[in-house]
Structures are given as structure tokens and as C-alpha cells.
Backbone as XML, in Angstrom:
<?xml version="1.0"?>
<chain id="A" units="angstrom">
  <residue number="1" name="MET">
    <atom name="N" x="21.169" y="28.008" z="19.675"/>
    <atom name="CA" x="19.888" y="27.387" z="19.837"/>
    <atom name="C" x="20.198" y="26.061" z="19.711"/>
  </residue>
  <residue number="2" name="LYS">
    <atom name="N" x="18.426" y="25.863" z="20.086"/>
    <atom name="CA" x="18.208" y="23.892" z="20.758"/>
    <atom name="C" x="18.077" y="24.058" z="19.478"/>
  </residue>
  <residue number="3" name="LYS">
    <atom name="N" x="18.393" y="22.188" z="19.234"/>
    <atom name="CA" x="17.679" y="21.756" z="17.930"/>
    <atom name="C" x="16.118" y="21.401" z="17.970"/>
  </residue>
  <residue number="4" name="ILE">
    <atom name="N" x="15.350" y="20.748" z="17.646"/>
    <atom name="CA" x="14.052" y="20.799" z="17.655"/>
    <atom name="C" x="13.297" y="18.972" z="17.350"/>
  </residue>
  <residue number="5" name="PHE">
    <atom name="N" x="13.619" y="19.453" z="16.181"/>
    <atom name="CA" x="13.425" y="18.200" z="15.368"/>
    <atom name="C" x="14.719" y="16.904" z="15.210"/>
  </residue>
  <residue number="6" name="GLN">
    <atom name="N" x="14.213" y="15.907" z="15.659"/>
    <atom name="CA" x="14.791" y="14.577" z="15.807"/>
    <atom name="C" x="14.897" y="14.027" z="15.014"/>
  </residue>
  <residue number="7" name="PRO">
    <atom name="N" x="16.416" y="13.313" z="14.156"/>
    <atom name="CA" x="16.614" y="12.596" z="13.394"/>
    <atom name="C" x="15.424" y="11.396" z="13.049"/>
  </residue>
  <residue number="8" name="VAL">
    <atom name="N" x="14.744" y="11.239" z="12.318"/>
    <atom name="CA" x="13.719" y="10.144" z="12.106"/>
    <atom name="C" x="14.698" y="8.853" z="11.012"/>
  </residue>
  <residue number="9" name="MET">
    <atom name="N" x="14.045" y="8.348" z="11.256"/>
    <atom name="CA" x="14.473" y="6.857" z="10.042"/>
    <atom name="C" x="13.328" y="6.852" z="8.968"/>
  </residue>
  <residue number="10" name="VAL">
    <atom name="N" x="13.381" y="7.437" z="7.566"/>
    <atom name="CA" x="13.198" y="6.790" z="6.864"/>
    <atom name="C" x="12.390" y="5.423" z="6.380"/>
  </residue>
  <residue number="11" name="PHE">
    <atom name="N" x="11.463" y="4.979" z="5.757"/>
    <atom name="CA" x="10.851" y="3.952" z="5.384"/>
    <atom name="C" x="10.678" y="3.781" z="3.889"/>
  </residue>
  <residue number="12" name="PRO">
    <atom name="N" x="10.471" y="2.473" z="3.310"/>
    <atom name="CA" x="10.154" y="3.317" z="2.262"/>
    <atom name="C" x="8.479" y="3.148" z="1.783"/>
  </residue>
  <residue number="13" name="GLY">
    <atom name="N" x="8.294" y="3.310" z="1.044"/>
    <atom name="CA" x="6.061" y="3.638" z="1.117"/>
    <atom name="C" x="6.016" y="2.389" z="0.040"/>
  </residue>
  <residue number="14" name="GLY">
    <atom name="N" x="4.424" y="2.781" z="-0.320"/>
    <atom name="CA" x="3.929" y="1.849" z="-1.524"/>
    <atom name="C" x="3.895" y="0.187" z="-1.110"/>
  </residue>
  <residue number="15" name="LEU">
    <atom name="N" x="4.150" y="-0.074" z="-2.844"/>
    <atom name="CA" x="4.399" y="-1.438" z="-2.519"/>
    <atom name="C" x="5.991" y="-2.246" z="-2.167"/>
  </residue>
  <residue number="16" name="SER">
    <atom name="N" x="6.608" y="-1.405" z="-2.108"/>
    <atom name="CA" x="8.110" y="-1.705" z="-1.840"/>
    <atom name="C" x="8.036" y="-1.608" z="-0.626"/>
  </residue>
  <residue number="17" name="GLY">
    <atom name="N" x="7.515" y="-1.128" z="0.588"/>
    <atom name="CA" x="7.216" y="-1.060" z="1.820"/>
    <atom name="C" x="6.783" y="-1.974" z="1.815"/>
  </residue>
  <residue number="18" name="LEU">
    <atom name="N" x="6.159" y="-2.576" z="1.395"/>
    <atom name="CA" x="4.687" y="-3.802" z="2.005"/>
    <atom name="C" x="5.918" y="-5.113" z="1.873"/>
  </residue>
  <residue number="19" name="GLY">
    <atom name="N" x="6.273" y="-5.003" z="0.579"/>
    <atom name="CA" x="7.135" y="-6.187" z="0.253"/>
    <atom name="C" x="7.864" y="-6.551" z="1.195"/>
  </residue>
  <residue number="20" name="LEU">
    <atom name="N" x="9.345" y="-5.420" z="1.959"/>
    <atom name="CA" x="10.093" y="-4.868" z="3.011"/>
    <atom name="C" x="9.439" y="-5.755" z="4.213"/>
  </residue>
  <residue number="21" name="ALA">
    <atom name="N" x="8.155" y="-5.270" z="4.249"/>
    <atom name="CA" x="7.415" y="-5.867" z="5.719"/>
    <atom name="C" x="6.961" y="-6.974" z="5.520"/>
  </residue>
  <residue number="22" name="ALA">
    <atom name="N" x="6.986" y="-7.278" z="4.323"/>
    <atom name="CA" x="6.519" y="-8.533" z="4.064"/>
    <atom name="C" x="8.049" y="-9.480" z="4.636"/>
  </residue>
  <residue number="23" name="ALA">
    <atom name="N" x="8.074" y="-9.475" z="4.130"/>
    <atom name="CA" x="9.734" y="-10.313" z="4.025"/>
    <atom name="C" x="10.613" y="-10.742" z="5.588"/>
  </residue>
  <residue number="24" name="GLU">
    <atom name="N" x="10.201" y="-9.015" z="6.433"/>
    <atom name="CA" x="10.967" y="-9.452" z="8.000"/>
    <atom name="C" x="9.877" y="-9.976" z="8.392"/>
  </residue>
  <residue number="25" name="VAL">
    <atom name="N" x="8.592" y="-10.272" z="7.983"/>
    <atom name="CA" x="7.693" y="-10.519" z="9.108"/>
    <atom name="C" x="8.264" y="-11.867" z="8.483"/>
  </residue>
  <residue number="26" name="GLY">
    <atom name="N" x="8.629" y="-12.394" z="7.061"/>
    <atom name="CA" x="8.929" y="-14.219" z="7.522"/>
    <atom name="C" x="7.615" y="-14.446" z="6.369"/>
  </residue>
  <residue number="27" name="ALA">
    <atom name="N" x="6.966" y="-13.275" z="5.649"/>
    <atom name="CA" x="5.863" y="-14.602" z="4.749"/>
    <atom name="C" x="5.829" y="-14.190" z="3.261"/>
  </residue>
  <residue number="28" name="ASN">
    <atom name="N" x="5.814" y="-14.556" z="2.071"/>
    <atom name="CA" x="6.285" y="-14.307" z="0.857"/>
    <atom name="C" x="5.941" y="-13.176" z="0.227"/>
  </residue>
  <residue number="29" name="ALA">
    <atom name="N" x="6.882" y="-12.572" z="-0.395"/>
    <atom name="CA" x="6.824" y="-11.507" z="-0.174"/>
    <atom name="C" x="5.911" y="-10.746" z="-1.841"/>
  </residue>
  <residue number="30" name="PRO">
    <atom name="N" x="6.002" y="-11.677" z="-2.724"/>
    <atom name="CA" x="5.662" y="-11.770" z="-3.941"/>
    <atom name="C" x="4.295" y="-11.820" z="-3.480"/>
  </residue>
  <residue number="31" name="VAL">
    <atom name="N" x="4.301" y="-13.046" z="-3.002"/>
    <atom name="CA" x="2.484" y="-13.139" z="-2.878"/>
    <atom name="C" x="1.466" y="-11.639" z="-2.504"/>
  </residue>
  <residue number="32" name="VAL">
    <atom name="N" x="2.069" y="-11.565" z="-1.642"/>
    <atom name="CA" x="1.794" y="-10.585" z="-0.653"/>
    <atom name="C" x="1.458" y="-9.278" z="-1.796"/>
  </residue>
  <residue number="33" name="ILE">
    <atom name="N" x="2.643" y="-8.897" z="-2.470"/>
    <atom name="CA" x="2.644" y="-7.607" z="-3.380"/>
    <atom name="C" x="1.516" y="-7.975" z="-4.597"/>
  </residue>
  <residue number="34" name="LEU">
    <atom name="N" x="1.819" y="-9.148" z="-5.473"/>
    <atom name="CA" x="0.853" y="-9.236" z="-6.373"/>
    <atom name="C" x="-0.743" y="-9.096" z="-5.353"/>
  </residue>
  <residue number="35" name="SER">
    <atom name="N" x="-1.357" y="-9.532" z="-4.133"/>
    <atom name="CA" x="-2.494" y="-9.980" z="-3.947"/>
    <atom name="C" x="-2.953" y="-8.779" z="-3.490"/>
  </residue>
  <residue number="36" name="HIS">
    <atom name="N" x="-1.942" y="-7.012" z="-2.844"/>
    <atom name="CA" x="-1.997" y="-5.540" z="-3.530"/>
    <atom name="C" x="-2.426" y="-5.063" z="-4.509"/>
  </residue>
  <residue number="37" name="VAL">
    <atom name="N" x="-1.610" y="-5.978" z="-5.383"/>
    <atom name="CA" x="-2.455" y="-4.918" z="-6.631"/>
    <atom name="C" x="-3.047" y="-5.234" z="-7.128"/>
  </residue>
  <residue number="38" name="ILE">
    <atom name="N" x="-3.737" y="-6.509" z="-7.003"/>
    <atom name="CA" x="-4.678" y="-7.263" z="-7.889"/>
    <atom name="C" x="-6.239" y="-6.127" z="-6.823"/>
  </residue>
  <residue number="39" name="ARG">
    <atom name="N" x="-5.977" y="-6.185" z="-5.891"/>
    <atom name="CA" x="-6.932" y="-5.444" z="-4.546"/>
    <atom name="C" x="-7.386" y="-3.548" z="-5.626"/>
  </residue>
  <residue number="40" name="ILE">
    <atom name="N" x="-6.194" y="-3.568" z="-5.863"/>
    <atom name="CA" x="-6.331" y="-2.331" z="-6.462"/>
    <atom name="C" x="-6.444" y="-1.779" z="-6.951"/>
  </residue>
  <residue number="41" name="VAL">
    <atom name="N" x="-6.035" y="-3.136" z="-8.643"/>
    <atom name="CA" x="-6.741" y="-2.861" z="-9.500"/>
    <atom name="C" x="-8.425" y="-3.271" z="-9.683"/>
  </residue>
  <residue number="42" name="ILE">
    <atom name="N" x="-8.825" y="-4.109" z="-8.874"/>
    <atom name="CA" x="-10.510" y="-4.454" z="-8.970"/>
    <atom name="C" x="-10.603" y="-3.219" z="-8.237"/>
  </residue>
  <residue number="43" name="LEU">
    <atom name="N" x="-10.386" y="-2.290" z="-7.221"/>
    <atom name="CA" x="-10.745" y="-1.048" z="-6.391"/>
    <atom name="C" x="-10.882" y="-0.039" z="-7.721"/>
  </residue>
  <residue number="44" name="ILE">
    <atom name="N" x="-10.038" y="-0.380" z="-8.411"/>
    <atom name="CA" x="-10.272" y="1.071" z="-9.686"/>
    <atom name="C" x="-10.888" y="0.639" z="-10.706"/>
  </residue>
  <residue number="45" name="LEU">
    <atom name="N" x="-11.443" y="-0.527" z="-11.079"/>
    <atom name="CA" x="-12.649" y="-1.032" z="-12.384"/>
    <atom name="C" x="-13.386" y="-0.863" z="-11.659"/>
  </residue>
  <residue number="46" name="ALA">
    <atom name="N" x="-13.648" y="-1.048" z="-10.005"/>
    <atom name="CA" x="-15.271" y="-1.498" z="-9.578"/>
    <atom name="C" x="-15.888" y="0.367" z="-8.918"/>
  </residue>
  <residue number="47" name="VAL">
    <atom name="N" x="-15.007" y="1.254" z="-9.083"/>
    <atom name="CA" x="-15.632" y="2.230" z="-8.037"/>
    <atom name="C" x="-16.396" y="3.296" z="-8.746"/>
  </residue>
  <residue number="48" name="PRO">
    <atom name="N" x="-15.985" y="3.551" z="-10.140"/>
    <atom name="CA" x="-16.510" y="3.821" z="-11.151"/>
    <atom name="C" x="-18.076" y="3.143" z="-11.910"/>
  </residue>
  <residue number="49" name="VAL">
    <atom name="N" x="-18.066" y="1.956" z="-11.828"/>
    <atom name="CA" x="-18.961" y="1.536" z="-12.089"/>
    <atom name="C" x="-20.276" y="1.207" z="-10.851"/>
  </residue>
  <residue number="50" name="VAL">
    <atom name="N" x="-19.339" y="0.955" z="-9.517"/>
    <atom name="CA" x="-20.602" y="0.830" z="-8.183"/>
    <atom name="C" x="-20.814" y="2.632" z="-8.487"/>
  </residue>
  <residue number="51" name="ALA">
    <atom name="N" x="-20.480" y="4.202" z="-8.346"/>
    <atom name="CA" x="-20.890" y="5.504" z="-8.500"/>
    <atom name="C" x="-21.982" y="4.898" z="-9.174"/>
  </residue>
  <residue number="52" name="LYS">
    <atom name="N" x="-21.369" y="4.427" z="-10.910"/>
    <atom name="CA" x="-22.635" y="4.766" z="-11.566"/>
    <atom name="C" x="-23.765" y="4.586" z="-11.625"/>
  </residue>
  <residue number="53" name="ILE">
    <atom name="N" x="-23.621" y="3.282" z="-10.397"/>
    <atom name="CA" x="-25.382" y="2.933" z="-9.784"/>
    <atom name="C" x="-25.769" y="3.326" z="-9.568"/>
  </residue>
  <residue number="54" name="VAL">
    <atom name="N" x="-25.432" y="4.047" z="-7.955"/>
    <atom name="CA" x="-25.701" y="4.073" z="-7.567"/>
    <atom name="C" x="-26.598" y="6.496" z="-7.737"/>
  </residue>
  <residue number="55" name="CYS">
    <atom name="N" x="-25.330" y="6.740" z="-8.639"/>
    <atom name="CA" x="-26.269" y="7.615" z="-9.204"/>
    <atom name="C" x="-27.341" y="7.646" z="-10.110"/>
  </residue>
  <residue number="56" name="ARG">
    <atom name="N" x="-27.721" y="6.812" z="-10.442"/>
    <atom name="CA" x="-28.693" y="6.954" z="-10.780"/>
    <atom name="C" x="-30.057" y="6.965" z="-10.402"/>
  </residue>
</chain>
């Protein structure tokens, strides 16, 4: 039987993958991760407020 699936490289996801990618291109990884964490927190806090205003 012929093999259908080829092995693939597995890259870490989420914020650890983001930090790894930032370090690979020479960016400051902690700053990149912190900015994305702040962006995520702002979205989590803002979405319910916007939804409440829109649904009035």
C-alpha cells in the first residue's frame, strides 16, 4: 500500500509560536508578545460593551 500522508513539520502555536517567529526575524519577542496580550485583553473587555450598545 502506498503512503498517502507525508510527515509535516509541527510549529508551536499561540503566543509561544508568535514569540518564536518574532525572535527568528530579529524582533524583540517579549514586546511583541506583550502587545498581543494587551490587544487580546482589550478585545475581551470591549466586545461585550459594544454588543450591549449595539443591541439597545
